[in-house]
C-alpha positions as a LaTeX table, in Angstrom:
\begin{tabular}{lrrr}
\hline
Residue & $x$ (\AA) & $y$ (\AA) & $z$ (\AA) \\
\hline
Unk1 & $-10.28$ & $-12.15$ & $-7.26$ \\
Unk2 & $-8.79$ & $-14.58$ & $-5.38$ \\
Unk3 & $-11.30$ & $-15.73$ & $-1.94$ \\
Unk4 & $-9.60$ & $-18.75$ & $-1.81$ \\
Unk5 & $-6.08$ & $-19.86$ & 0.72 \\
Unk6 & $-5.59$ & $-20.99$ & $-1.96$ \\
Unk7 & $-5.49$ & $-19.78$ & $-6.11$ \\
Unk8 & $-7.47$ & $-22.50$ & $-8.38$ \\
Unk9 & $-5.83$ & $-21.49$ & $-11.25$ \\
Unk10 & $-2.16$ & $-20.87$ & $-10.37$ \\
Unk11 & $-1.57$ & $-23.41$ & $-7.03$ \\
Unk12 & $-0.29$ & $-20.14$ & $-4.58$ \\
Unk13 & $-1.35$ & $-19.69$ & $-1.32$ \\
Unk14 & $-2.02$ & $-16.06$ & $-0.07$ \\
Unk15 & 0.93 & $-15.40$ & 1.20 \\
Unk16 & 2.93 & $-16.57$ & $-2.28$ \\
Unk17 & 5.63 & $-13.71$ & $-3.14$ \\
Unk18 & 5.33 & $-14.61$ & $-6.71$ \\
Unk19 & 9.76 & $-14.36$ & $-8.51$ \\
Unk20 & 10.85 & $-14.60$ & $-11.68$ \\
Unk21 & 13.35 & $-18.20$ & $-11.72$ \\
Unk22 & 15.93 & $-16.27$ & $-13.14$ \\
Unk23 & 15.98 & $-13.22$ & $-9.60$ \\
Unk24 & 15.17 & $-16.18$ & $-7.96$ \\
Unk25 & 18.44 & $-17.99$ & $-8.65$ \\
Unk26 & 20.64 & $-15.25$ & $-8.28$ \\
Unk27 & 19.34 & $-14.84$ & $-4.71$ \\
Unk28 & 19.97 & $-18.81$ & $-4.17$ \\
Unk29 & 16.24 & $-18.60$ & $-3.31$ \\
Unk30 & 13.38 & $-21.86$ & $-4.37$ \\
Unk31 & 9.95 & $-22.16$ & $-4.22$ \\
Unk32 & 8.56 & $-22.05$ & $-0.63$ \\
Unk33 & 11.77 & $-20.19$ & 1.04 \\
Unk34 & 10.28 & $-17.54$ & 3.73 \\
Unk35 & 11.14 & $-13.89$ & 3.06 \\
Unk36 & 10.01 & $-10.47$ & 3.98 \\
Unk37 & 9.27 & $-7.58$ & 1.54 \\
Unk38 & 9.61 & $-4.18$ & 3.48 \\
Unk39 & 9.20 & $-0.20$ & 2.85 \\
Unk40 & 8.11 & 3.12 & 4.52 \\
Unk41 & 4.21 & 1.70 & 4.53 \\
Unk42 & 5.19 & $-1.52$ & 6.43 \\
Unk43 & 5.76 & $-5.30$ & 5.89 \\
Unk44 & 4.99 & $-8.09$ & 4.34 \\
Unk45 & 5.68 & $-11.85$ & 5.60 \\
Unk46 & 4.91 & $-14.33$ & 2.47 \\
Unk47 & 6.74 & $-17.37$ & 0.33 \\
Unk48 & 8.69 & $-17.17$ & $-2.77$ \\
Unk49 & 6.77 & $-18.69$ & $-5.68$ \\
Unk50 & 8.56 & $-18.82$ & $-8.64$ \\
Unk51 & 6.18 & $-17.67$ & $-11.69$ \\
Unk52 & 6.32 & $-16.28$ & $-15.52$ \\
Unk53 & 6.98 & $-12.61$ & $-14.30$ \\
Unk54 & 9.01 & $-9.99$ & $-15.84$ \\
Unk55 & 12.76 & $-9.85$ & $-13.76$ \\
Unk56 & 13.23 & $-7.40$ & $-11.16$ \\
Unk57 & 9.86 & $-7.44$ & $-9.72$ \\
Unk58 & 7.32 & $-9.21$ & $-7.32$ \\
Unk59 & 4.12 & $-9.54$ & $-6.73$ \\
Unk60 & 1.94 & $-10.54$ & $-4.53$ \\
Unk61 & $-2.14$ & $-11.44$ & $-3.75$ \\
Unk62 & $-4.29$ & $-8.28$ & $-2.45$ \\
Unk63 & $-5.56$ & $-7.03$ & $-0.04$ \\
Unk64 & $-2.51$ & $-8.70$ & 1.64 \\
Unk65 & 0.16 & $-6.26$ & $-0.21$ \\
Unk66 & $-2.00$ & $-3.49$ & 0.93 \\
Unk67 & 0.63 & $-3.15$ & 4.08 \\
Unk68 & 2.83 & $-1.98$ & 1.27 \\
Unk69 & 1.23 & 0.63 & $-0.67$ \\
Unk70 & 2.30 & 4.59 & 0.20 \\
Unk71 & $-1.51$ & 5.41 & 1.43 \\
Unk72 & $-0.95$ & 9.27 & $-0.38$ \\
Unk73 & $-0.70$ & 8.12 & $-3.28$ \\
Unk74 & $-4.25$ & 7.10 & $-4.75$ \\
Unk75 & $-6.31$ & 8.70 & $-7.24$ \\
Unk76 & $-9.03$ & 11.23 & $-6.74$ \\
Unk77 & $-11.39$ & 8.52 & $-5.99$ \\
Unk78 & $-9.56$ & 6.82 & $-3.15$ \\
Unk79 & $-8.01$ & 4.03 & $-5.88$ \\
Unk80 & $-4.35$ & 3.15 & $-4.59$ \\
Unk81 & $-1.93$ & 3.03 & $-6.85$ \\
Unk82 & $-0.62$ & $-0.37$ & $-6.71$ \\
Unk83 & 2.57 & $-0.19$ & $-7.38$ \\
Unk84 & 5.13 & $-0.16$ & $-4.39$ \\
Unk85 & 9.20 & $-0.27$ & $-4.54$ \\
Unk86 & 10.27 & $-3.10$ & $-1.56$ \\
Unk87 & 13.68 & $-4.91$ & 0.19 \\
Unk88 & 13.28 & $-7.85$ & 0.02 \\
Unk89 & 15.06 & $-10.03$ & 2.83 \\
Unk90 & 15.34 & $-13.57$ & 3.25 \\
Unk91 & 13.85 & $-14.40$ & 6.69 \\
Unk92 & 15.25 & $-18.40$ & 6.96 \\
Unk93 & 17.19 & $-20.18$ & 4.47 \\
Unk94 & 17.45 & $-24.13$ & 3.87 \\
\hline
\end{tabular}
């Protein structure tokens, strides 16, 4: 668990939206570009961080990402489903 503003291992800040390089390239995005992730549960504003993750996926830090989790999808013990479908919007580009 990362408890600092910046992850000492990845170098990513708490607002990082980890994205595959090919996906970012298709969208014309680069590390540091501001984006918004939205779904029916909430909205997260962050910045692109190119990372070795599977194409078509995004990853963000916890607990920041809790705003995107469906509160009705929890185990009997109350553990959230840490998966969410989101729309990615470019906040500013340039």
